[in-house]
N, C-alpha and C positions, 0 to 999 in steps of 0.2 A: 560615514557607512549609510547607504541612501536604503529607503525603506520600499518597499515594493509596490508596483504598479496595481492603482485600487481602483479603475475602473471596470465597470460591472462589465462582463465576462461580454455579454450581448454586443460590449463596441467592438472585438477581436475582429478582424476583418480577411485575415490570412485563412483560406482554407486549410482547415486540419489543424488550427492552429487552441491549443491549452487558454482558455484564461479566467482572471481571477475574479471572483465573485467575492464583495465583503459583506461576510452578513453580519456584524458585531464590529461598532468602534470600539475605545479603550475604554468607555463609560458600561461597556455592557448593552448598548440599543441596539437592535436590528433595525438595519438598514431602512429608511423609509419607502424604497418602494416594496416589499415585502407585507403580504397582509397580517392583520390581526391572528386569526384565526390558524391553529396551532395545524392543522389538517393540511387545511391549505399551502401555508407557508412553508410545513414538511417537504410537503409534493414535489413544489415549486421547485425545492432546494436539493432533490433527487435528482428532479428531471436537470438540472447544472450539474450536478456530480456524472449520474451521465451519458451525458454531451461532452466529457471527456474536460471541465473545465475543474480547480480549485475552489473548494471555501476558506478562503481568508477569516479569521479570527485576529483583531488586534493584544485584544489581551487572551488572556487563557481563559478557560469561561469558568473553571473551579478553582480551587485553591488550590495550591503545593508551597507548601509552608514554608518559611526560612530555614528551620532543623531540617527538613527535606533537602532541599535545595543545598545546605551546605556538605549535607554529608555526597550528595550528586558532585559538585561542582571538589570534593575533595580525595576525586578518584584519579589514582596515577595511574595515566592513559602509557606509561612506560611498563607498567609491570605484566610481568611473561603470565600473569595467570590470565590475563585478558585474551579474549577471541577476539571478531569483527564487533560484537557488541555483547552486554549481557539481557540473557533473554528470561521471561518468566513466564512460565504453566502457570496458566489461570484454574485449568482444569482438575492438576494437580499441586497446584498452591507450592511450584519449586522452580529454584533460578539453576541456570544454567550458564555457563559460561565465565566459570571462575576457578581457581584451583581446592581444592580439600582444605589447603591450608590456612585460608580463607575463610572459617566458618562463622566470624563473628560479624564481617563486612557480610559474606552472603545472605543473613541473617536481615542486618538491616538493609539492605538493597529487596530484600522478595518485600518485607512490610511496605516499603515503597513504590514499589510497584504495582504490589496489591489494591493499593490503594488508587494510586494512576489508571491503572486497567476498571477498576470499579467504578471511579468518577466516569471518567471517557464510557461505559458503555449505558452507565445513566442519565448523562447528557447529551449523547447522540439517541439515545430511544425518546429523552421526550422531545431531541430538533428532527430526528428524521422519523415520524411516525412508525412507515407504513414499511419501513425497516424490522423496526424493534419486532425482536420477539419468529423473528425470520434471517436470522442470523447466528453462525458459531463463533463464540469469541476466541481469538486465536490467541495469538503471542503477543505479549507486549515486549518492550525491551528498550533496554538506556544501550546508547552512544556517547564513550568517553573521552572517544579519538579521534584529533582532529582530523577533517576527513583528505586538505586538503596537502597533497603530496602521500598519500598515505599508498604503504605499497601494497600490491596483492597479485596474485595470480590473475590472467585475462578475464575471465568467469565474475571474477569476485567483485574485481572494479565496481564501484560504486560512483567513478567519474565519468562515466561511456551512459548515451540514454540506453535505454533500454525499457522493455514491459515486462514485470515480476510474474514469474511464476514459482513455485515453491516446488523443488524435485520428490518431498518427502512427504507434504502433503498436497496430496490432488487434490482440486475443486472441483471437478467432473464438470465443468460450463459456471460456478456458481462467482461471483465478482469477489474482487480483494479491495477491501476500503481500506484503507489506512490513514489513521489520527495522533500528526503530530506535534510535537510540543519543543520550541526551543527553548530552553531554560537557564542557557548560556546570558550571563548577566551581563554583556558588554559585544559580543557579537553576532552581528548575524548570519543568519544560514544560508547558503544559496545553491539554488535549482540552477538546472535549465532542463525547457522541458521541448519534444521536437515533436512532430505529427504526429496525433494520434492514434490509434490500434485501425480503424476504419479506414486508414488513408495509406500506409503502408501494408496492411494486410494482406492484398493482390499480390505486392511484389515478395514480398518473405513467403508467400503461397508457395509463389511459384519457384523462386529462391530454394523453398526445402522439402515442398511436395507436400500436398497435403497425405493426410494418412487414410486409410483407405477403415469404412465402417468396422468396429466392433464386432466377431463373430459371433451369433448366437446358436451357434448347435447346440447342443446338450453334453457333448465332453468339454468344448471352449469353457459353457456356463460353470458346471463343476471343480474345473480347473479352477477358475478365477474365484469360486465361490470360497476353494480348499486355501489359494494363494493367502483369501482374506483372514477368512479363519488361521492360519499360521501367521496373520501377522506379517506376510515376506514379500520384499520390494515388490515396487508394481501391483502390488493385490489390488488396489485400489484405482487404479492409474487408468482412465481413459482416454480415446484418440486425441480429443483434445489435449487432455494435460500430455503425452508429449507433443502433439504440435507447441503448445502454449514452453516448453521447456527447451527445447529447442531454437524456435524464436528468440527468446530470450538472450541466449548465446548467442546467437547469428548474428543479434542485432549490435552486439559488443567486438564480434567479430570483422563487421561487415565497416571497413573503415568510409569508402566510400557515403556510407550511411551517417557515418560522424562525423566527415567535413564540409555535407554538404546541403545534408537535410534544415530546415529553416527550425530555426532556434529562437526562445526565447528566453533572459532571466530574471528570476526571482530571487527576491532578496526577503529572505523573514525574519523580521526581527526580536530581540530579547521576548521573552514571554509570551509570543505569538506561538497562536495553534493555526495548522491548518489540516484540512480531509480530501483526500484523493479518492479515487479506486486507479491503485497504479497497474490495473492489468490493463487499461488504457491509455492510460496517458504514457507514453515514453520520456522516462525523467533521468537527470541524472544530479548527486550530488557533490560541490565543487569546493564549499569548502564552508566550518563551520565544525564545532567540537560542542559536545555537551548536549543531548539530542534523548525526547520521549520520544516513543511511541505504541500503538495499539491498532493491531491490526484485527478484522473480524472479515469472516466469509457470510457473505450476502446472498441467500439465495437467490438463484438468476428466475426464480418466478414469485419474488419479492420486487424487482423493479418495474418503474412508471412509463418507460419506455425499453424495453423488452426486445425491439430489434438491435435498439444501438449495442447490444452486449456483445460482445470480442465471441464467444460461441455461433451469437446467431451470424454475426457478422463470416465467418468461418464455416459454420453451413451451407450457406449460400454460394457460396464460392466451390464449396465442395459437392453440394447437391445431394448429403446427406449427412442423418446424425455422425454426429461427433460425441456423443455423450456415454456410456453406458447405464447399462440395464440393475436397478439393485434390487 
C-alpha cells in the first residue's frame, strides 16, 4: 500500500488543485519550514487550510488506547443496526446510529467518541489558535463500513466528488472543518480530490442558479423567527445554505464533472490524521474501513483569508449577501 504524497502544498501546480501539507512526522515533530511561535505557526496552517489544502499528520497527535481500538475494530459492519455511520452529538452527549437493542455497545461507543471529540478539540485549539473559541463543536462519527462497493443512493454516495453541506445543520456561511483519523491497523483510507470550490463555483452557479437575497421585510422576518422558535425545518436556512446543499447534490449528479475534472488520489495510512475544509475541497472516499471523524463549524469571521470562504466566492458572483440576519 502506498503512502500519501508528502510534498508541501505549495508545490502543487495544477490550478484549483488541492495540496497536502505534512504538519508532523511519525515522531510528532513539526515540519522544518514551520515557525516555532504557536500563533504564527497556527496562522500559517490556517492559511493552508483556507487555500483548500489538507493538513496531514503521519501519526495521530493524541492517544487512542489499544482497548478503544479493539472495541472499534470489533464492530460488525454487516449489522442491521448501523446506518451510514455512528454519530456522537457532543452537546447532548449521546450516540445515534445504533439500534435500541444495542445499549451496551452504544455506551462503549459513546465513551470512545466522547474521548475522541474532546481530544480533537483540545489539540486543534492549540494548533490553530485563530479558530479556537470561534467554532461550534459539531458531530463526531465512527465509520465502520468498508467504503469500496458500499451501496447507497446517489446523493449519499461517498465515492463521488462533492463539497459538504449539511441539510439539517445550516451554517449561514460559517465553515465546515473536519478532522479525520484512520484507525484501521492495516488498510489505507483512499480519497480523491477534484477542483476546489472557488474553481468550480462559476460553473455550478450557472447550472443551478444563484439564490435571491433573503427578504428582510417585517412579515418574512417574523415568519423566520417563528420557524426558528418552533425548530421547523429550514428555520435557520440562509440562501447560502440552500445553494450549497443543491451544489452538493448537483456535483454528484453531474457525470461530466465526475469523469472529466482533474483529480488527485490520496492514501492515508493506518493511525494517520488529516484535517480539511470540506466545504471548499471537492472530495470522495474510495476505499477504507474503520475511521473516526470530528466536525467543527468555524465562524467565517475567524478566517485568516476570508476572501477564500465559499460564501464570499458566491456573494461576489451573486452581487448580494447570501447570509441570513440573526
